[in-house]
Backbone as numpy.savetxt, mean C-alpha at the origin, in Angstrom:
# Nx Ny Nz CAx CAy CAz Cx Cy Cz
-25.51 -21.91 11.07 -26.34 -20.74 11.07 -25.46 -19.49 11.07
-25.70 -18.52 10.18 -24.85 -17.33 10.13 -24.99 -16.49 11.39
-23.90 -15.73 11.68 -23.91 -14.85 12.84 -24.91 -13.72 12.62
-25.54 -13.25 13.70 -26.41 -12.08 13.55 -25.61 -10.90 13.02
-26.21 -10.11 12.20 -25.52 -8.99 11.55 -24.85 -8.06 12.55
-25.44 -7.82 13.68 -24.86 -6.91 14.67 -23.54 -7.43 15.24
-23.33 -8.75 15.23 -22.11 -9.34 15.80 -20.92 -9.23 14.85
-21.16 -9.01 13.58 -20.09 -8.92 12.60 -19.70 -7.45 12.45
-18.43 -7.09 12.74 -18.04 -5.69 12.61 -18.10 -5.25 11.14
-18.43 -3.99 10.91 -18.49 -3.51 9.53 -17.09 -3.53 8.91
-17.02 -3.70 7.60 -15.69 -3.73 6.96 -15.02 -2.37 7.05
-13.70 -2.39 7.18 -12.92 -1.17 7.15 -12.82 -0.75 5.68
-13.09 0.51 5.38 -13.12 0.97 3.99 -11.93 1.89 3.73
-11.12 1.58 2.72 -10.00 2.45 2.39 -10.37 3.43 1.27
-10.53 4.72 1.59 -10.78 5.68 0.51 -9.61 5.79 -0.47
-8.37 5.53 0.01 -7.24 5.61 -0.91 -6.04 4.84 -0.40
-5.21 4.39 -1.35 -3.92 3.78 -1.05 -2.98 4.22 -2.17
-1.93 4.95 -1.80 -1.01 5.52 -2.79 0.43 5.22 -2.43
1.29 5.11 -3.47 2.73 4.97 -3.29 3.34 6.36 -3.48
4.35 6.69 -2.65 4.98 8.00 -2.80 6.41 7.95 -2.26
7.13 9.05 -2.53 8.51 9.17 -2.06 8.60 9.64 -0.62
7.53 10.28 -0.13 7.54 10.76 1.24 6.20 11.38 1.61
6.02 11.59 2.91 4.79 12.19 3.44 5.20 13.28 4.41
4.60 14.46 4.25 4.84 15.57 5.16 3.53 15.90 5.86
3.56 15.96 7.19 2.39 16.35 7.97 2.70 17.70 8.62
1.93 18.73 8.25 2.14 20.07 8.79 1.75 20.09 10.26
2.64 20.61 11.10 2.41 20.57 12.54 1.19 21.39 12.98
1.02 22.57 12.44 -0.06 23.43 12.90 -1.45 22.95 12.53
-1.60 22.42 11.32 -2.94 22.05 10.83 -3.15 20.54 10.69
-2.09 19.79 10.77 -2.11 18.34 10.54 -2.51 17.98 9.11
-2.39 18.95 8.19 -2.64 18.65 6.78 -1.49 17.81 6.24
-1.83 16.91 5.33 -0.85 15.96 4.80 -0.50 16.30 3.36
0.79 16.27 3.05 1.27 16.45 1.69 2.02 15.18 1.28
1.59 14.59 0.17 2.30 13.44 -0.37 3.32 13.95 -1.38
4.54 13.48 -1.27 5.62 13.92 -2.15 5.93 12.82 -3.15
5.86 13.14 -4.42 6.28 12.22 -5.47 5.45 10.95 -5.56
4.13 11.07 -5.79 3.32 9.86 -5.96 3.71 9.16 -7.26
3.59 7.84 -7.28 3.95 7.08 -8.48 3.14 5.80 -8.58
3.10 5.23 -9.78 2.39 3.98 -10.01 3.28 2.93 -10.69
4.56 3.26 -10.83 5.52 2.33 -11.43 6.91 2.67 -10.92
7.80 1.70 -11.01 9.17 1.87 -10.56 10.10 1.37 -11.66
11.17 2.12 -11.91 12.22 1.69 -12.84 13.51 1.56 -12.05
14.14 0.40 -12.12 15.37 0.13 -11.37 16.51 -0.17 -12.33
17.74 0.20 -11.96 18.88 -0.04 -12.85 19.28 -1.50 -12.94
18.96 -2.30 -11.92 19.24 -3.73 -11.94 18.38 -4.42 -10.88
18.48 -5.76 -10.82 17.65 -6.52 -9.87 18.49 -7.56 -9.15
18.23 -7.82 -7.85 17.21 -7.12 -7.10 17.45 -5.62 -7.13
16.36 -4.86 -7.03 16.47 -3.41 -7.13 17.30 -2.86 -5.97
17.91 -1.70 -6.18 18.61 -1.08 -5.06 17.62 -0.81 -3.92
18.05 -0.91 -2.67 17.15 -0.67 -1.54 16.56 0.74 -1.59
15.27 0.82 -1.30 14.61 2.12 -1.24 13.62 2.11 -0.09
13.32 3.30 0.41 12.29 3.43 1.42 10.97 3.59 0.68
10.14 2.56 0.72 8.86 2.57 0.02 7.78 3.10 0.97
7.20 4.23 0.60 6.16 4.86 1.41 4.80 4.48 0.82
3.91 4.00 1.67 2.54 3.68 1.28 1.62 4.49 2.19
0.79 5.31 1.57 -0.13 6.16 2.32 -1.54 5.63 2.13
-2.21 5.36 3.24 -3.55 4.77 3.20 -4.49 5.62 4.05
-5.69 5.84 3.53 -6.75 6.44 4.31 -7.79 5.35 4.56
-8.27 5.27 5.81 -9.22 4.24 6.20 -10.39 4.89 6.93
-11.55 4.27 6.82 -12.73 4.76 7.52 -13.68 3.59 7.80
-14.79 3.89 8.44 -15.88 2.92 8.70 -15.53 1.86 9.72
-14.73 2.22 10.72 -14.44 1.27 11.78 -14.35 2.03 13.10
-14.32 1.28 14.19 -14.26 1.87 15.53 -13.26 1.09 16.36
-12.48 1.81 17.17 -11.55 1.15 18.08 -10.23 0.80 17.42
-9.49 -0.07 18.07 -8.18 -0.50 17.58 -8.36 -1.66 16.61
-7.82 -1.53 15.41 -8.01 -2.53 14.37 -6.66 -2.87 13.73
-6.27 -4.15 13.74 -5.04 -4.52 13.03 -5.28 -4.57 11.52
-4.32 -4.07 10.77 -4.35 -4.18 9.30 -3.01 -4.74 8.85
-3.03 -5.48 7.77 -1.81 -6.07 7.22 -1.63 -5.62 5.79
-0.44 -5.12 5.46 -0.10 -4.77 4.09 0.87 -5.83 3.58
0.49 -6.46 2.46 1.32 -7.52 1.87 1.63 -7.19 0.43
2.84 -7.54 0.00 3.26 -7.35 -1.39 3.48 -8.71 -2.01
2.85 -8.94 -3.17 2.97 -10.20 -3.90 3.48 -9.94 -5.31
4.36 -10.79 -5.78 4.72 -10.77 -7.19 3.67 -11.62 -7.90
2.95 -11.02 -8.87 1.78 -11.69 -9.43 1.89 -12.05 -10.90
3.01 -11.72 -11.54 3.13 -12.01 -12.97 3.82 -13.35 -13.24
3.83 -14.21 -12.25 4.43 -15.54 -12.40 3.35 -16.59 -12.14
3.61 -17.82 -12.53 2.61 -18.89 -12.43 2.08 -19.04 -11.00
2.96 -19.06 -10.03 2.55 -19.16 -8.62 2.94 -17.87 -7.91
1.98 -16.93 -7.73 2.31 -15.68 -7.05 2.98 -15.94 -5.70
3.95 -15.11 -5.38 4.72 -15.31 -4.15 4.71 -14.02 -3.33
4.58 -14.18 -2.00 4.63 -13.01 -1.13 6.08 -12.55 -1.02
6.29 -11.26 -1.23 7.62 -10.67 -1.16 7.88 -10.10 0.23
6.85 -9.47 0.81 7.01 -8.82 2.11 5.63 -8.53 2.69
5.55 -8.47 4.02 4.27 -8.19 4.67 4.54 -7.60 6.05
3.71 -6.64 6.45 3.79 -6.07 7.80 2.38 -5.87 8.35
2.27 -5.91 9.67 0.99 -5.70 10.34 1.09 -4.47 11.22
0.01 -3.69 11.24 -0.01 -2.42 11.97 -1.35 -2.27 12.68
-1.35 -1.61 13.81 -2.59 -1.33 14.54 -3.03 0.09 14.20
-4.29 0.23 13.84 -4.86 1.54 13.53 -5.94 1.83 14.56
-5.88 3.02 15.13 -6.88 3.43 16.12 -7.93 4.30 15.42
-9.16 3.83 15.41 -10.26 4.55 14.77 -11.04 5.33 15.82
-11.23 6.62 15.57 -11.98 7.47 16.51 -13.48 7.30 16.36
-13.92 6.80 15.21 -15.34 6.61 14.95 -15.55 6.25 13.50
-16.72 5.72 13.19 -16.99 5.22 11.84 -16.92 6.28 10.75
-17.17 7.54 11.09 -17.19 8.59 10.08 -15.87 9.33 9.94
-14.91 9.04 10.83 -13.60 9.67 10.74 -12.75 8.97 9.68
-11.94 9.74 8.97 -10.98 9.18 8.02 -9.62 9.18 8.71
-9.11 7.99 8.95 -7.80 7.84 9.61 -6.72 7.67 8.54
-5.55 8.23 8.82 -4.45 8.15 7.87 -3.37 7.23 8.41
-2.87 6.39 7.53 -1.82 5.44 7.90 -0.67 5.61 6.91
0.49 5.99 7.45 1.68 6.16 6.62 2.65 5.04 6.96
2.81 4.11 6.02 3.70 2.96 6.22 4.98 3.18 5.43
6.10 2.86 6.04 7.39 2.96 5.35 8.08 1.61 5.45
8.31 1.01 4.29 9.11 -0.21 4.26 10.54 0.21 3.96
11.37 0.23 5.01 12.75 0.69 4.89 13.60 -0.32 4.11
14.43 0.21 3.24 15.39 -0.60 2.47 14.71 -1.74 1.71
13.50 -1.48 1.20 12.75 -2.49 0.46 13.39 -2.72 -0.91
13.40 -3.97 -1.37 13.96 -4.31 -2.68 12.96 -5.16 -3.46
12.78 -4.83 -4.73 12.00 -5.68 -5.61 12.94 -6.74 -6.16
12.58 -8.03 -6.05 13.50 -9.09 -6.47 13.71 -9.17 -7.98
12.70 -8.73 -8.76 12.80 -8.87 -10.22 11.81 -7.90 -10.87
12.03 -7.59 -12.15 11.02 -6.78 -12.83 9.72 -7.57 -12.95
8.60 -6.87 -13.01 7.31 -7.54 -13.14 6.19 -6.74 -12.53
5.09 -7.43 -12.27 3.93 -6.77 -11.68 3.74 -7.25 -10.24
3.52 -6.29 -9.36 3.36 -6.57 -7.94 2.00 -6.06 -7.47
1.38 -6.82 -6.58 0.10 -6.42 -5.98 0.35 -6.13 -4.50
-0.11 -4.98 -4.06 -0.06 -4.62 -2.66 -1.47 -4.74 -2.13
-1.66 -5.64 -1.18 -2.99 -5.91 -0.64 -3.06 -5.45 0.81
-4.16 -4.78 1.14 -4.40 -4.35 2.50 -5.50 -5.23 3.08
-5.20 -5.88 4.20 -6.11 -6.85 4.82 -6.57 -6.33 6.17
-7.85 -6.56 6.46 -8.43 -6.25 7.76 -9.53 -7.26 8.03
-9.56 -7.80 9.23 -10.58 -8.77 9.63 -10.67 -9.94 8.64
-9.50 -10.42 8.22 -9.39 -11.55 7.28 -10.03 -11.29 5.93
-10.14 -10.02 5.55 -10.67 -9.65 4.23 -9.69 -8.71 3.56
-9.48 -8.92 2.27 -8.69 -7.98 1.49 -9.60 -6.78 1.20
-9.25 -5.62 1.76 -10.09 -4.45 1.61 -9.60 -3.49 0.53
-8.38 -3.70 0.05 -7.85 -2.86 -1.02 -6.69 -3.57 -1.69
-6.55 -3.32 -2.97 -5.40 -3.82 -3.72 -4.93 -2.73 -4.66
-3.63 -2.54 -4.69 -3.02 -1.57 -5.60 -1.88 -2.26 -6.30
-1.82 -2.11 -7.62 -0.76 -2.78 -8.39 0.35 -1.79 -8.74
1.54 -2.35 -8.86 2.72 -1.54 -9.16 3.56 -2.30 -10.18
3.84 -1.64 -11.30 4.72 -2.25 -12.31 6.16 -1.86 -12.01
7.03 -2.86 -12.09 8.45 -2.64 -11.84 9.20 -3.09 -13.09
10.03 -2.20 -13.63 10.73 -2.52 -14.87 12.20 -2.14 -14.76
12.96 -2.65 -15.70 14.37 -2.30 -15.81 14.47 -0.89 -16.36
15.25 -0.04 -15.73 15.41 1.34 -16.18 15.91 1.34 -17.62
15.28 2.14 -18.45 15.65 2.20 -19.86 14.77 1.33 -20.74
14.07 0.35 -20.14 13.14 -0.51 -20.89 11.84 0.26 -21.06
11.57 0.69 -22.26 10.38 1.51 -22.53 9.24 0.69 -23.12
9.35 -0.64 -23.14 8.33 -1.47 -23.79 6.95 -1.32 -23.18
6.86 -1.02 -21.87 5.54 -0.89 -21.24 5.39 0.44 -20.54
6.18 1.44 -20.91 6.12 2.70 -20.17 4.90 3.52 -20.56
4.47 4.36 -19.62 3.37 5.28 -19.83 3.79 6.62 -19.24
2.93 7.61 -19.35 3.23 8.90 -18.75 3.33 8.80 -17.24
2.62 7.85 -16.65 2.66 7.68 -15.20 3.80 6.76 -14.78
4.72 6.46 -15.66 5.78 5.50 -15.40 7.13 6.20 -15.39
7.37 7.04 -14.36 8.64 7.74 -14.31 9.77 6.82 -13.87
10.98 7.25 -14.06 12.13 6.48 -13.58 12.31 6.80 -12.10
11.47 6.17 -11.28 11.49 6.41 -9.83 12.58 5.57 -9.19
């Protein structure tokens, strides 16, 4: 028999998940500035040189302390493989508040060129997925305007 609806917490909703070079939070107003957003990475060789990968997430529709997990998978191979994963606790002030989560994976390396999926998990559900293309610097076969040499 399924659980009564009131016993199941509402899903955490992510209004956004972005990759960037850095995040600045203004002290006086707490306004957030994302520096250098991107949707692709170009590396001179592989594994890629270590970089600090910033992931900025906005979350809403939850209450209290909620664990979330961000996982990175290489998905362009026959058997997708997890590259890295971290778990973080987010404190929600209320269902209508938008909470900001700035994650930094220090010295992160992409093992090979290809397509990677970043999945955000909460309450055993994938609540967001963002893909990132990683290519060899100078390889223009799949480049777009949003594909800078980051």
